[in-house]
N, C-alpha and C positions, 0 to 999 in steps of 0.2 A: 674548774680543776685546781687543786691546790698545788703550788709549785714545790718540787722536790729539792729543797735546799741541801738535803743529805748527799745528793749527787755532786754538789759543788764543794761542800765543806767536809764531807766524809767523817772521819773520826772526831772532828772538831765541831760537828753540827750542834750538839747539845750545849757545849761551851759558848759557841757564837750566839746561840739564841738567848742564853743567860746574860751575856754581855749586853746584847741589844735591849732586852727588857730591863736589865739592871740600870742601864743608862737612862731609860725613860723614868724609872723609879727614882733615881737620884735627882733628875730634873724636877719631877713633881715635888719631892721633899724640899728641894732648894727653893722652889717657887713659893711653897707654903711656909717657908722658914721653920721646917720641922725636922731637920737633919738630926739634931742632938736627941730630941725626944724619940725619934724612930730608932736610932742606934741603941738607946737604952732598952727599948722594948725588944728589939731583935736580940740583944745580949741575953735577956731573960728567956726568950723563947728558944734560942739556939740549942741549949743542952737537951731540951725536951725533944726538939725536932731531930737532933742528931741520934738520940736513942731510938726514936720511932723509926727513922730511916735505916739505921743499922739493923734493927730487928727485922723490918719488912724485907730488906734486901737479903738477909741471911736465911730467912725461911722461904724465900722464893716467891714472894708476892708479885714482884715485877723484876724485869731485867732491862738494862739500858744498852741498846745496840750501838748507837752512834756517839761514842764517847772516846776520850783520849786513852783510857786504860790506866791512868794515873790514879792511885788510891792514896788516901790520907786517913789515918786512924780507922782503917777497915771499910771505908766507903769511897766511891769515886769522888774526885775533886769537884766534879760538876755538881754533885749533890750538896756539897758544902756551900757552893755559890748559890744554888737553888734555895737553900734554907735562909739565906740572907735576902735574896732578890724577892721572893714571894711576899714576905711580910713588908718589905720596903715598898713594894708596888701597891699593896693593899693600903698601907698607911699613907702613902703619897696620894692615892686617889681619895681616900677619906678626908685628908686634910685639905686637899684642893676643893672638894665638894663643900666642905664646911665653910670655906672662905666665901 
C-alpha cells in the first residue's frame, strides 16, 4: 500500500513533494557539476512549460487538489516549482549516468 502523505501535509503535499524531488535533482546536478548548464536549459524550457501548463489548467485537463492555493501569474505556485524540478531531475539523472 502507498502511504498517504496527503493526510500528513494536507494542502502542502504537492509543494513538499516538489521540494523533496528538487533537493534530489540539485544533488544530482551538483554531483555531475552540471548546475549552470541545467539552469540554462531550464530557463529556455520554462516559458514553453508555463504556457503549456497555463493552457491545460485553464481548459480543465487536470486539477490539483493538495496544493496551497497560492497562484502566481495564473497558475499554482507548485506548478512553477514543478516546471523547474522536472527538467532538473531529468538532466541530473542524464548527467549522472553519463559520468
